[in-house]
N, CA, C, O and the ligand as a Tripos MOL2 file, in Angstrom:
@<TRIPOS>MOLECULE
protein
  305   303    77     0     0
PROTEIN
NO_CHARGES

@<TRIPOS>ATOM
      1 N          -7.1260    3.7420   31.6800 N.3       1 MET1
      2 CA         -5.8550    3.8540   32.3970 C.3       1 MET1
      3 C          -5.2140    2.4780   32.5240 C.2       1 MET1
      4 O          -5.8970    1.4850   32.7720 O.2       1 MET1
      5 N          -3.8980    2.4290   32.3520 N.am      2 LYS2
      6 CA         -3.1660    1.1690   32.5000 C.3       2 LYS2
      7 C          -2.0940    1.3640   33.5600 C.2       2 LYS2
      8 O          -1.4290    2.4000   33.6000 O.2       2 LYS2
      9 N          -1.9280    0.3620   34.4200 N.am      3 LYS3
     10 CA         -0.8360    0.3940   35.3810 C.3       3 LYS3
     11 C           0.3180   -0.4140   34.8200 C.2       3 LYS3
     12 O           0.1470   -1.5640   34.4170 O.2       3 LYS3
     13 N           1.5080    0.2020   34.7950 N.am      4 LEU4
     14 CA          2.6780   -0.4550   34.2400 C.3       4 LEU4
     15 C           3.8040   -0.3850   35.2400 C.2       4 LEU4
     16 O           3.7530    0.4050   36.1830 O.2       4 LEU4
     17 N           4.8290   -1.2090   35.0470 N.am      5 LYS5
     18 CA          6.0280   -1.1100   35.8690 C.3       5 LYS5
     19 C           7.2170   -0.7740   34.9860 C.2       5 LYS5
     20 O           7.3640   -1.3000   33.8830 O.2       5 LYS5
     21 N           8.0570    0.1110   35.4940 N.am      6 VAL6
     22 CA          9.2920    0.4550   34.8010 C.3       6 VAL6
     23 C          10.2680   -0.6990   35.0160 C.2       6 VAL6
     24 O          10.4250   -1.1610   36.1460 O.2       6 VAL6
     25 N          10.9200   -1.1710   33.9670 N.am      7 ASP7
     26 CA         11.8570   -2.2840   34.1410 C.3       7 ASP7
     27 C          13.2200   -1.7850   34.6260 C.2       7 ASP7
     28 O          13.4050   -0.5840   34.8230 O.2       7 ASP7
     29 N          14.1680   -2.6960   34.8190 N.am      8 ASP8
     30 CA         15.4420   -2.3030   35.4310 C.3       8 ASP8
     31 C          16.3020   -1.4130   34.5440 C.2       8 ASP8
     32 O          17.3110   -0.8800   35.0070 O.2       8 ASP8
     33 N          15.9290   -1.2410   33.2870 N.am      9 LEU9
     34 CA         16.6330   -0.2870   32.4200 C.3       9 LEU9
     35 C          15.8330    0.9980   32.2370 C.2       9 LEU9
     36 O          16.1890    1.8420   31.4150 O.2       9 LEU9
     37 N          14.7470    1.1470   33.0050 N.am     10 GLY10
     38 CA         13.9460    2.3750   32.9350 C.3      10 GLY10
     39 C          12.9220    2.3830   31.8220 C.2      10 GLY10
     40 O          12.3880    3.4340   31.4690 O.2      10 GLY10
     41 N          12.6460    1.2140   31.2690 N.am     11 ARG11
     42 CA         11.7210    1.1500   30.1260 C.3      11 ARG11
     43 C          10.3070    0.7700   30.5490 C.2      11 ARG11
     44 O          10.1000    0.0720   31.5410 O.2      11 ARG11
     45 N           9.3450    1.2490   29.7710 N.am     12 ILE12
     46 CA          7.9820    0.7460   29.8780 C.3      12 ILE12
     47 C           7.5300    0.3720   28.4730 C.2      12 ILE12
     48 O           8.1210    0.8040   27.4830 O.2      12 ILE12
     49 N           6.4920   -0.4230   28.3970 N.am     13 VAL13
     50 CA          5.9040   -0.7560   27.1030 C.3      13 VAL13
     51 C           4.6250    0.0610   26.9590 C.2      13 VAL13
     52 O           3.7520    0.0150   27.8260 O.2      13 VAL13
     53 N           4.5170    0.8020   25.8730 N.am     14 ILE14
     54 CA          3.2830    1.5410   25.5980 C.3      14 ILE14
     55 C           2.2230    0.5130   25.2190 C.2      14 ILE14
     56 O           2.4160   -0.2550   24.2770 O.2      14 ILE14
     57 N           1.0970    0.4910   25.9470 N.am     15 PRO15
     58 CA          0.0820   -0.5270   25.6720 C.3      15 PRO15
     59 C          -0.3640   -0.5220   24.2060 C.2      15 PRO15
     60 O          -0.4980    0.5320   23.5850 O.2      15 PRO15
     61 N          -0.5870   -1.7170   23.6760 N.am     16 LYS16
     62 CA         -0.9110   -1.8810   22.2650 C.3      16 LYS16
     63 C          -2.0930   -1.0150   21.7950 C.2      16 LYS16
     64 O          -2.0130   -0.4030   20.7300 O.2      16 LYS16
     65 N          -3.2000   -0.9530   22.5810 N.am     17 PRO17
     66 CA         -4.3150   -0.1020   22.1150 C.3      17 PRO17
     67 C          -3.9110    1.3660   21.9710 C.2      17 PRO17
     68 O          -4.4080    2.0680   21.0900 O.2      17 PRO17
     69 N          -2.9960    1.8320   22.8510 N.am     18 PHE18
     70 CA         -2.5270    3.2210   22.7740 C.3      18 PHE18
     71 C          -1.6810    3.4080   21.5130 C.2      18 PHE18
     72 O          -1.8030    4.4120   20.8120 O.2      18 PHE18
     73 N          -0.8160    2.4120   21.2350 N.am     19 ARG19
     74 CA          0.0300    2.5060   20.0330 C.3      19 ARG19
     75 C          -0.8290    2.5250   18.7800 C.2      19 ARG19
     76 O          -0.5490    3.2510   17.8260 O.2      19 ARG19
     77 N          -1.8810    1.7120   18.8000 N.am     20 LYS20
     78 CA         -2.7780    1.6440   17.6520 C.3      20 LYS20
     79 C          -3.4840    2.9860   17.4620 C.2      20 LYS20
     80 O          -3.5570    3.5040   16.3470 O.2      20 LYS20
     81 N          -3.9940    3.5360   18.5410 N.am     21 GLU21
     82 CA         -4.7180    4.8090   18.5090 C.3      21 GLU21
     83 C          -3.8410    5.9270   17.9400 C.2      21 GLU21
     84 O          -4.3270    6.7980   17.2180 O.2      21 GLU21
     85 N          -2.5500    5.8960   18.2680 N.am     22 LEU22
     86 CA         -1.6340    6.9550   17.8490 C.3      22 LEU22
     87 C          -0.8440    6.5970   16.5850 C.2      22 LEU22
     88 O           0.0450    7.3380   16.1670 O.2      22 LEU22
     89 N          -1.1790    5.4580   15.9890 N.am     23 ASN23
     90 CA         -0.4540    4.9970   14.7990 C.3      23 ASN23
     91 C           1.0410    4.8410   15.0430 C.2      23 ASN23
     92 O           1.8470    5.1460   14.1630 O.2      23 ASN23
     93 N           1.4160    4.3730   16.2180 N.am     24 LEU24
     94 CA          2.8330    4.1480   16.5210 C.3      24 LEU24
     95 C           3.2130    2.7510   16.0860 C.2      24 LEU24
     96 O           2.6360    1.7660   16.5460 O.2      24 LEU24
     97 N           4.1900    2.6710   15.1950 N.am     25 GLU25
     98 CA          4.6870    1.3780   14.7530 C.3      25 GLU25
     99 C           6.1310    1.2500   15.1960 C.2      25 GLU25
    100 O           6.6730    2.1570   15.8270 O.2      25 GLU25
    101 N           6.7690    0.1090   14.8650 N.am     26 ASN26
    102 CA          8.1810   -0.0540   15.2090 C.3      26 ASN26
    103 C           8.9900    1.1060   14.6460 C.2      26 ASN26
    104 O           8.8420    1.4780   13.4810 O.2      26 ASN26
    105 N           9.8490    1.6720   15.4940 N.am     27 GLU27
    106 CA         10.7530    2.7520   15.0810 C.3      27 GLU27
    107 C          10.0460    4.0950   14.8640 C.2      27 GLU27
    108 O          10.6840    5.0320   14.3850 O.2      27 GLU27
    109 N           8.7650    4.2250   15.1950 N.am     28 SER28
    110 CA          8.1020    5.5310   15.0850 C.3      28 SER28
    111 C           8.7640    6.5060   16.0540 C.2      28 SER28
    112 O           8.9100    6.1920   17.2350 O.2      28 SER28
    113 N           9.1720    7.6980   15.5680 N.am     29 PRO29
    114 CA          9.7790    8.6600   16.4720 C.3      29 PRO29
    115 C           8.7370    9.2700   17.4020 C.2      29 PRO29
    116 O           7.6290    9.6040   16.9830 O.2      29 PRO29
    117 N           9.1100    9.4070   18.6740 N.am     30 VAL30
    118 CA          8.2250   10.0410   19.6490 C.3      30 VAL30
    119 C           8.9910   11.1530   20.3630 C.2      30 VAL30
    120 O          10.2210   11.1890   20.3450 O.2      30 VAL30
    121 N           8.2580   12.0400   20.9780 N.am     31 VAL31
    122 CA          8.8320   13.1250   21.7630 C.3      31 VAL31
    123 C           8.4120   12.8970   23.2110 C.2      31 VAL31
    124 O           7.2310   12.7010   23.4980 O.2      31 VAL31
    125 N           9.3910   12.9240   24.1270 N.am     32 VAL32
    126 CA          9.0910   12.6960   25.5410 C.3      32 VAL32
    127 C           9.3310   13.9900   26.3110 C.2      32 VAL32
    128 O          10.3980   14.5960   26.2070 O.2      32 VAL32
    129 N           8.3380   14.4040   27.0760 N.am     33 THR33
    130 CA          8.4910   15.6090   27.8940 C.3      33 THR33
    131 C           8.0170   15.3190   29.3110 C.2      33 THR33
    132 O           7.2660   14.3760   29.5620 O.2      33 THR33
    133 N           8.4830   16.1640   30.2280 N.am     34 LEU34
    134 CA          8.0620   16.0730   31.6190 C.3      34 LEU34
    135 C           7.1120   17.2410   31.8620 C.2      34 LEU34
    136 O           7.5200   18.4000   31.7740 O.2      34 LEU34
    137 N           5.8620   16.9500   32.1640 N.am     35 GLU35
    138 CA          4.8610   18.0020   32.3430 C.3      35 GLU35
    139 C           4.0640   17.7360   33.6100 C.2      35 GLU35
    140 O           3.4390   16.6840   33.7480 O.2      35 GLU35
    141 N           4.0860   18.6820   34.5300 N.am     36 ASN36
    142 CA          3.3120   18.5470   35.7740 C.3      36 ASN36
    143 C           3.4830   17.1710   36.4200 C.2      36 ASN36
    144 O           2.5020   16.4810   36.6980 O.2      36 ASN36
    145 N           4.7400   16.7800   36.6570 N.am     37 ASN37
    146 CA          5.0190   15.4910   37.2870 C.3      37 ASN37
    147 C           4.5690   14.2780   36.4880 C.2      37 ASN37
    148 O           4.4180   13.1900   37.0430 O.2      37 ASN37
    149 N           4.3570   14.4560   35.1960 N.am     38 SER38
    150 CA          3.9780   13.3310   34.3560 C.3      38 SER38
    151 C           4.9330   13.2160   33.1760 C.2      38 SER38
    152 O           5.3940   14.2240   32.6410 O.2      38 SER38
    153 N           5.2250   11.9900   32.7770 N.am     39 VAL39
    154 CA          5.9920   11.7670   31.5610 C.3      39 VAL39
    155 C           4.9930   11.6810   30.4130 C.2      39 VAL39
    156 O           4.1110   10.8230   30.4090 O.2      39 VAL39
    157 N           5.1400   12.5740   29.4430 N.am     40 VAL40
    158 CA          4.2140   12.6030   28.3170 C.3      40 VAL40
    159 C           4.9560   12.1500   27.0630 C.2      40 VAL40
    160 O           5.9850   12.7260   26.7070 O.2      40 VAL40
    161 N           4.4470   11.1410   26.4040 N.am     41 ILE41
    162 CA          5.0490   10.6240   25.1750 C.3      41 ILE41
    163 C           4.1010   10.9270   24.0250 C.2      41 ILE41
    164 O           2.9660   10.4510   23.9970 O.2      41 ILE41
    165 N           4.5800   11.7270   23.0770 N.am     42 ARG42
    166 CA          3.7340   12.0790   21.9360 C.3      42 ARG42
    167 C           4.3970   11.6060   20.6520 C.2      42 ARG42
    168 O           5.6240   11.5940   20.5550 O.2      42 ARG42
    169 N           3.5950   11.2170   19.6640 N.am     43 PRO43
    170 CA          4.1960   10.9290   18.3700 C.3      43 PRO43
    171 C           4.8380   12.2010   17.8300 C.2      43 PRO43
    172 O           4.2860   13.2890   17.9980 O.2      43 PRO43
    173 N           6.0020   12.0800   17.1780 N.am     44 GLU44
    174 CA          6.6530   13.2670   16.6370 C.3      44 GLU44
    175 C           5.7760   13.9010   15.5620 C.2      44 GLU44
    176 O           5.7100   15.1230   15.4330 O.2      44 GLU44
    177 N           5.1060   13.0450   14.7940 N.am     45 LYS45
    178 CA          4.1710   13.5350   13.7860 C.3      45 LYS45
    179 C           2.7660   13.2380   14.2780 C.2      45 LYS45
    180 O           2.4720   12.1160   14.6930 O.2      45 LYS45
    181 N           1.9060   14.2290   14.2330 N.am     46 ALA46
    182 CA          0.5220   14.0270   14.6470 C.3      46 ALA46
    183 C          -0.3790   14.6070   13.5750 C.2      46 ALA46
    184 O           0.0690   15.3180   12.6760 O.2      46 ALA46
    185 N          -1.6530   14.2880   13.6910 N.am     47 VAL47
    186 CA         -2.6210   14.7840   12.7160 C.3      47 VAL47
    187 C          -3.2240   16.0740   13.2490 C.2      47 VAL47
    188 O          -3.6680   16.1350   14.3960 O.2      47 VAL47
    189 N          -3.2380   17.1060   12.4100 N.am     48 CYS48
    190 CA         -3.8720   18.3720   12.7640 C.3      48 CYS48
    191 C          -5.3340   18.0970   13.1400 C.2      48 CYS48
    192 O          -6.0670   17.4710   12.3740 O.2      48 CYS48
    193 N          -5.7500   18.5650   14.3130 N.am     49 LYS49
    194 CA         -7.1080   18.2940   14.8030 C.3      49 LYS49
    195 C          -8.1600   19.0020   13.9480 C.2      49 LYS49
    196 O          -9.3450   18.6730   13.9940 O.2      49 LYS49
    197 N          -7.7030   19.9750   13.1750 N.am     50 CYS50
    198 CA         -8.6390   20.7850   12.4200 C.3      50 CYS50
    199 C          -8.8210   20.2450   10.9930 C.2      50 CYS50
    200 O          -9.9490   20.0070   10.5610 O.2      50 CYS50
    201 N          -7.7090   20.0510   10.2570 N.am     51 CYS51
    202 CA         -7.8460   19.6660    8.8470 C.3      51 CYS51
    203 C          -7.3060   18.2750    8.5420 C.2      51 CYS51
    204 O          -7.5440   17.7540    7.4520 O.2      51 CYS51
    205 N          -6.5900   17.6660    9.4730 N.am     52 GLY52
    206 CA         -6.1940   16.2730    9.2890 C.3      52 GLY52
    207 C          -4.8580   16.0100    8.6090 C.2      52 GLY52
    208 O          -4.5120   14.8530    8.3680 O.2      52 GLY52
    209 N          -4.0760   17.0860    8.2850 N.am     53 ILE53
    210 CA         -2.7720   16.8260    7.6800 C.3      53 ILE53
    211 C          -1.7470   16.5230    8.7800 C.2      53 ILE53
    212 O          -1.9550   16.8710    9.9420 O.2      53 ILE53
    213 N          -0.6350   15.8700    8.4000 N.am     54 PHE54
    214 CA          0.3950   15.5590    9.3830 C.3      54 PHE54
    215 C           1.1920   16.8090    9.7420 C.2      54 PHE54
    216 O           1.5700   17.5880    8.8670 O.2      54 PHE54
    217 N           1.4420   16.9910   11.0320 N.am     55 VAL55
    218 CA          2.2070   18.1430   11.5050 C.3      55 VAL55
    219 C           3.2140   17.6890   12.5560 C.2      55 VAL55
    220 O           3.0480   16.6300   13.1630 O.2      55 VAL55
    221 N           4.2560   18.4850   12.7720 N.am     56 GLU56
    222 CA          5.1440   18.2700   13.9080 C.3      56 GLU56
    223 C           4.3100   18.5070   15.1590 C.2      56 GLU56
    224 O           3.5480   19.4710   15.2280 O.2      56 GLU56
    225 N           4.4470   17.6510   16.1230 N.am     57 CYS57
    226 CA          3.5690   17.7400   17.2810 C.3      57 CYS57
    227 C           4.3240   18.1980   18.5180 C.2      57 CYS57
    228 O           5.2200   17.4980   18.9890 O.2      57 CYS57
    229 N           3.9770   19.3580   19.0470 N.am     58 ASP58
    230 CA          4.6360   19.8230   20.2610 C.3      58 ASP58
    231 C           3.6250   20.2860   21.3000 C.2      58 ASP58
    232 O           3.9850   20.9850   22.2460 O.2      58 ASP58
    233 N           2.3930   19.9110   21.1350 N.am     59 ARG59
    234 CA          1.3670   20.3280   22.0810 C.3      59 ARG59
    235 C           0.2840   19.2570   22.1890 C.2      59 ARG59
    236 O           0.2200   18.3310   21.3790 O.2      59 ARG59
    237 N          -0.5690   19.4050   23.2100 N.am     60 ASP60
    238 CA         -1.6460   18.4340   23.4300 C.3      60 ASP60
    239 C          -2.6350   18.4350   22.2800 C.2      60 ASP60
    240 O          -3.2150   17.4030   21.9410 O.2      60 ASP60
    241 N          -2.8240   19.6160   21.6770 N.am     61 PHE61
    242 CA         -3.8390   19.7510   20.6360 C.3      61 PHE61
    243 C          -3.1400   20.1540   19.3480 C.2      61 PHE61
    244 O          -3.0060   21.3450   19.0670 O.2      61 PHE61
    245 N          -2.6890   19.1740   18.5520 N.am     62 PRO62
    246 CA         -1.8920   19.5000   17.3670 C.3      62 PRO62
    247 C          -2.6870   20.2560   16.3000 C.2      62 PRO62
    248 O          -3.7930   19.8610   15.9330 O.2      62 PRO62
    249 N          -2.1110   21.3290   15.8220 N.am     63 LEU63
    250 CA         -2.7140   22.1140   14.7450 C.3      63 LEU63
    251 C          -1.6290   22.4680   13.7490 C.2      63 LEU63
    252 O          -0.4900   22.7300   14.1360 O.2      63 LEU63
    253 N          -1.9720   22.4790   12.4590 N.am     64 CYS64
    254 CA         -1.0020   22.9010   11.4580 C.3      64 CYS64
    255 C          -0.9370   24.4330   11.4370 C.2      64 CYS64
    256 O          -1.8260   25.1080   11.9570 O.2      64 CYS64
    257 N           0.1040   24.9590   10.8430 N.am     65 GLN65
    258 CA          0.3060   26.4080   10.8270 C.3      65 GLN65
    259 C          -0.8540   27.1150   10.1230 C.2      65 GLN65
    260 O          -1.2760   28.1930   10.5410 O.2      65 GLN65
    261 N          -1.3630   26.5040    9.0560 N.am     66 ASN66
    262 CA         -2.5060   27.0540    8.3180 C.3      66 ASN66
    263 C          -3.7090   27.2620    9.2240 C.2      66 ASN66
    264 O          -4.3130   28.3350    9.2370 O.2      66 ASN66
    265 N          -4.0450   26.2390    9.9690 N.am     67 CYS67
    266 CA         -5.2180   26.3050   10.8400 C.3      67 CYS67
    267 C          -4.9820   27.2870   11.9790 C.2      67 CYS67
    268 O          -5.9040   27.9890   12.3930 O.2      67 CYS67
    269 N          -3.7450   27.3440   12.4940 N.am     68 VAL68
    270 CA         -3.4190   28.3140   13.5440 C.3      68 VAL68
    271 C          -3.6870   29.7250   13.0260 C.2      68 VAL68
    272 O          -4.2900   30.5450   13.7190 O.2      68 VAL68
    273 N          -3.2290   30.0050   11.7840 N.am     69 GLU69
    274 CA         -3.4390   31.3330   11.1930 C.3      69 GLU69
    275 C          -4.9250   31.6340   11.0100 C.2      69 GLU69
    276 O          -5.3880   32.7360   11.3050 O.2      69 GLU69
    277 N          -5.6660   30.6340   10.5190 N.am     70 LYS70
    278 CA         -7.1150   30.8110   10.3150 C.3      70 LYS70
    279 C          -7.8050   31.1540   11.6370 C.2      70 LYS70
    280 O          -8.6490   32.0480   11.7020 O.2      70 LYS70
    281 N          -7.4230   30.4170   12.6950 N.am     71 ILE71
    282 CA         -8.0510   30.6330   13.9940 C.3      71 ILE71
    283 C          -7.6850   32.0150   14.5260 C.2      71 ILE71
    284 O          -8.5270   32.7220   15.0790 O.2      71 ILE71
    285 N          -6.4110   32.3910   14.3500 N.am     72 LYS72
    286 CA         -5.9650   33.7260   14.7960 C.3      72 LYS72
    287 C          -6.7850   34.8110   14.1000 C.2      72 LYS72
    288 O          -7.2430   35.7600   14.7360 O.2      72 LYS72
    289 N          -6.9650   34.6590   12.7780 N.am     73 LYS73
    290 CA         -7.7150   35.6560   12.0060 C.3      73 LYS73
    291 C          -9.1610   35.7240   12.4760 C.2      73 LYS73
    292 O          -9.7390   36.8050   12.5890 O.2      73 LYS73
    293 N          -9.7420   34.5520   12.7510 N.am     74 ALA74
    294 CA        -11.1460   34.5030   13.1660 C.3      74 ALA74
    295 C         -11.3720   35.2010   14.5000 C.2      74 ALA74
    296 O         -12.4750   35.6690   14.7800 O.2      74 ALA74
    297 N         -10.3250   35.2730   15.3260 N.am     75 TYR75
    298 CA        -10.5020   35.8430   16.6640 C.3      75 TYR75
    299 C          -9.8020   37.1690   16.8690 C.2      75 TYR75
    300 O          -9.6370   37.6160   18.0040 O.2      75 TYR75
    301 N          -9.3830   37.8110   15.7680 N.am     76 THR76
    302 CA         -8.7660   39.1380   15.9300 C.3      76 THR76
    303 C          -9.4920   40.1780   15.0790 C.2      76 THR76
    304 O          -9.1170   41.3510   15.0850 O.2      76 THR76
    305 ZN         -4.7570   22.0930    9.8690 Zn       77 ZN77
@<TRIPOS>BOND
     1     1     2 1
     2     2     3 1
     3     3     4 2
     4     3     5 am
     5     5     6 1
     6     6     7 1
     7     7     8 2
     8     7     9 am
     9     9    10 1
    10    10    11 1
    11    11    12 2
    12    11    13 am
    13    13    14 1
    14    14    15 1
    15    15    16 2
    16    15    17 am
    17    17    18 1
    18    18    19 1
    19    19    20 2
    20    19    21 am
    21    21    22 1
    22    22    23 1
    23    23    24 2
    24    23    25 am
    25    25    26 1
    26    26    27 1
    27    27    28 2
    28    27    29 am
    29    29    30 1
    30    30    31 1
    31    31    32 2
    32    31    33 am
    33    33    34 1
    34    34    35 1
    35    35    36 2
    36    35    37 am
    37    37    38 1
    38    38    39 1
    39    39    40 2
    40    39    41 am
    41    41    42 1
    42    42    43 1
    43    43    44 2
    44    43    45 am
    45    45    46 1
    46    46    47 1
    47    47    48 2
    48    47    49 am
    49    49    50 1
    50    50    51 1
    51    51    52 2
    52    51    53 am
    53    53    54 1
    54    54    55 1
    55    55    56 2
    56    55    57 am
    57    57    58 1
    58    58    59 1
    59    59    60 2
    60    59    61 am
    61    61    62 1
    62    62    63 1
    63    63    64 2
    64    63    65 am
    65    65    66 1
    66    66    67 1
    67    67    68 2
    68    67    69 am
    69    69    70 1
    70    70    71 1
    71    71    72 2
    72    71    73 am
    73    73    74 1
    74    74    75 1
    75    75    76 2
    76    75    77 am
    77    77    78 1
    78    78    79 1
    79    79    80 2
    80    79    81 am
    81    81    82 1
    82    82    83 1
    83    83    84 2
    84    83    85 am
    85    85    86 1
    86    86    87 1
    87    87    88 2
    88    87    89 am
    89    89    90 1
    90    90    91 1
    91    91    92 2
    92    91    93 am
    93    93    94 1
    94    94    95 1
    95    95    96 2
    96    95    97 am
    97    97    98 1
    98    98    99 1
    99    99   100 2
   100    99   101 am
   101   101   102 1
   102   102   103 1
   103   103   104 2
   104   103   105 am
   105   105   106 1
   106   106   107 1
   107   107   108 2
   108   107   109 am
   109   109   110 1
   110   110   111 1
   111   111   112 2
   112   111   113 am
   113   113   114 1
   114   114   115 1
   115   115   116 2
   116   115   117 am
   117   117   118 1
   118   118   119 1
   119   119   120 2
   120   119   121 am
   121   121   122 1
   122   122   123 1
   123   123   124 2
   124   123   125 am
   125   125   126 1
   126   126   127 1
   127   127   128 2
   128   127   129 am
   129   129   130 1
   130   130   131 1
   131   131   132 2
   132   131   133 am
   133   133   134 1
   134   134   135 1
   135   135   136 2
   136   135   137 am
   137   137   138 1
   138   138   139 1
   139   139   140 2
   140   139   141 am
   141   141   142 1
   142   142   143 1
   143   143   144 2
   144   143   145 am
   145   145   146 1
   146   146   147 1
   147   147   148 2
   148   147   149 am
   149   149   150 1
   150   150   151 1
   151   151   152 2
   152   151   153 am
   153   153   154 1
   154   154   155 1
   155   155   156 2
   156   155   157 am
   157   157   158 1
   158   158   159 1
   159   159   160 2
   160   159   161 am
   161   161   162 1
   162   162   163 1
   163   163   164 2
   164   163   165 am
   165   165   166 1
   166   166   167 1
   167   167   168 2
   168   167   169 am
   169   169   170 1
   170   170   171 1
   171   171   172 2
   172   171   173 am
   173   173   174 1
   174   174   175 1
   175   175   176 2
   176   175   177 am
   177   177   178 1
   178   178   179 1
   179   179   180 2
   180   179   181 am
   181   181   182 1
   182   182   183 1
   183   183   184 2
   184   183   185 am
   185   185   186 1
   186   186   187 1
   187   187   188 2
   188   187   189 am
   189   189   190 1
   190   190   191 1
   191   191   192 2
   192   191   193 am
   193   193   194 1
   194   194   195 1
   195   195   196 2
   196   195   197 am
   197   197   198 1
   198   198   199 1
   199   199   200 2
   200   199   201 am
   201   201   202 1
   202   202   203 1
   203   203   204 2
   204   203   205 am
   205   205   206 1
   206   206   207 1
   207   207   208 2
   208   207   209 am
   209   209   210 1
   210   210   211 1
   211   211   212 2
   212   211   213 am
   213   213   214 1
   214   214   215 1
   215   215   216 2
   216   215   217 am
   217   217   218 1
   218   218   219 1
   219   219   220 2
   220   219   221 am
   221   221   222 1
   222   222   223 1
   223   223   224 2
   224   223   225 am
   225   225   226 1
   226   226   227 1
   227   227   228 2
   228   227   229 am
   229   229   230 1
   230   230   231 1
   231   231   232 2
   232   231   233 am
   233   233   234 1
   234   234   235 1
   235   235   236 2
   236   235   237 am
   237   237   238 1
   238   238   239 1
   239   239   240 2
   240   239   241 am
   241   241   242 1
   242   242   243 1
   243   243   244 2
   244   243   245 am
   245   245   246 1
   246   246   247 1
   247   247   248 2
   248   247   249 am
   249   249   250 1
   250   250   251 1
   251   251   252 2
   252   251   253 am
   253   253   254 1
   254   254   255 1
   255   255   256 2
   256   255   257 am
   257   257   258 1
   258   258   259 1
   259   259   260 2
   260   259   261 am
   261   261   262 1
   262   262   263 1
   263   263   264 2
   264   263   265 am
   265   265   266 1
   266   266   267 1
   267   267   268 2
   268   267   269 am
   269   269   270 1
   270   270   271 1
   271   271   272 2
   272   271   273 am
   273   273   274 1
   274   274   275 1
   275   275   276 2
   276   275   277 am
   277   277   278 1
   278   278   279 1
   279   279   280 2
   280   279   281 am
   281   281   282 1
   282   282   283 1
   283   283   284 2
   284   283   285 am
   285   285   286 1
   286   286   287 1
   287   287   288 2
   288   287   289 am
   289   289   290 1
   290   290   291 1
   291   291   292 2
   292   291   293 am
   293   293   294 1
   294   294   295 1
   295   295   296 2
   296   295   297 am
   297   297   298 1
   298   298   299 1
   299   299   300 2
   300   299   301 am
   301   301   302 1
   302   302   303 1
   303   303   304 2
@<TRIPOS>SUBSTRUCTURE
     1 MET1         2 RESIDUE 1 A MET
     2 LYS2         6 RESIDUE 1 A LYS
     3 LYS3        10 RESIDUE 1 A LYS
     4 LEU4        14 RESIDUE 1 A LEU
     5 LYS5        18 RESIDUE 1 A LYS
     6 VAL6        22 RESIDUE 1 A VAL
     7 ASP7        26 RESIDUE 1 A ASP
     8 ASP8        30 RESIDUE 1 A ASP
     9 LEU9        34 RESIDUE 1 A LEU
    10 GLY10       38 RESIDUE 1 A GLY
    11 ARG11       42 RESIDUE 1 A ARG
    12 ILE12       46 RESIDUE 1 A ILE
    13 VAL13       50 RESIDUE 1 A VAL
    14 ILE14       54 RESIDUE 1 A ILE
    15 PRO15       58 RESIDUE 1 A PRO
    16 LYS16       62 RESIDUE 1 A LYS
    17 PRO17       66 RESIDUE 1 A PRO
    18 PHE18       70 RESIDUE 1 A PHE
    19 ARG19       74 RESIDUE 1 A ARG
    20 LYS20       78 RESIDUE 1 A LYS
    21 GLU21       82 RESIDUE 1 A GLU
    22 LEU22       86 RESIDUE 1 A LEU
    23 ASN23       90 RESIDUE 1 A ASN
    24 LEU24       94 RESIDUE 1 A LEU
    25 GLU25       98 RESIDUE 1 A GLU
    26 ASN26      102 RESIDUE 1 A ASN
    27 GLU27      106 RESIDUE 1 A GLU
    28 SER28      110 RESIDUE 1 A SER
    29 PRO29      114 RESIDUE 1 A PRO
    30 VAL30      118 RESIDUE 1 A VAL
    31 VAL31      122 RESIDUE 1 A VAL
    32 VAL32      126 RESIDUE 1 A VAL
    33 THR33      130 RESIDUE 1 A THR
    34 LEU34      134 RESIDUE 1 A LEU
    35 GLU35      138 RESIDUE 1 A GLU
    36 ASN36      142 RESIDUE 1 A ASN
    37 ASN37      146 RESIDUE 1 A ASN
    38 SER38      150 RESIDUE 1 A SER
    39 VAL39      154 RESIDUE 1 A VAL
    40 VAL40      158 RESIDUE 1 A VAL
    41 ILE41      162 RESIDUE 1 A ILE
    42 ARG42      166 RESIDUE 1 A ARG
    43 PRO43      170 RESIDUE 1 A PRO
    44 GLU44      174 RESIDUE 1 A GLU
    45 LYS45      178 RESIDUE 1 A LYS
    46 ALA46      182 RESIDUE 1 A ALA
    47 VAL47      186 RESIDUE 1 A VAL
    48 CYS48      190 RESIDUE 1 A CYS
    49 LYS49      194 RESIDUE 1 A LYS
    50 CYS50      198 RESIDUE 1 A CYS
    51 CYS51      202 RESIDUE 1 A CYS
    52 GLY52      206 RESIDUE 1 A GLY
    53 ILE53      210 RESIDUE 1 A ILE
    54 PHE54      214 RESIDUE 1 A PHE
    55 VAL55      218 RESIDUE 1 A VAL
    56 GLU56      222 RESIDUE 1 A GLU
    57 CYS57      226 RESIDUE 1 A CYS
    58 ASP58      230 RESIDUE 1 A ASP
    59 ARG59      234 RESIDUE 1 A ARG
    60 ASP60      238 RESIDUE 1 A ASP
    61 PHE61      242 RESIDUE 1 A PHE
    62 PRO62      246 RESIDUE 1 A PRO
    63 LEU63      250 RESIDUE 1 A LEU
    64 CYS64      254 RESIDUE 1 A CYS
    65 GLN65      258 RESIDUE 1 A GLN
    66 ASN66      262 RESIDUE 1 A ASN
    67 CYS67      266 RESIDUE 1 A CYS
    68 VAL68      270 RESIDUE 1 A VAL
    69 GLU69      274 RESIDUE 1 A GLU
    70 LYS70      278 RESIDUE 1 A LYS
    71 ILE71      282 RESIDUE 1 A ILE
    72 LYS72      286 RESIDUE 1 A LYS
    73 LYS73      290 RESIDUE 1 A LYS
    74 ALA74      294 RESIDUE 1 A ALA
    75 TYR75      298 RESIDUE 1 A TYR
    76 THR76      302 RESIDUE 1 A THR
    77 ZN77       305 GROUP 0 **** ****
């Protein structure tokens, strides 16, 4: 956990180790959402947790459509 301060323009700096972990470089697009009183910043592109390909990321646990279908089939 890192404690940060919002600057006078409402900005924070994402800590370098976090940027490295998420492969965020200069100009990397991110998606910002408000969830349960928290600001969540996710990379727009994330790696599918199942097969490792890049996917649009709109959830905590990114999965590609292929893997979603496979999982659905396995449980129906
Ligand atoms: Zn996948």
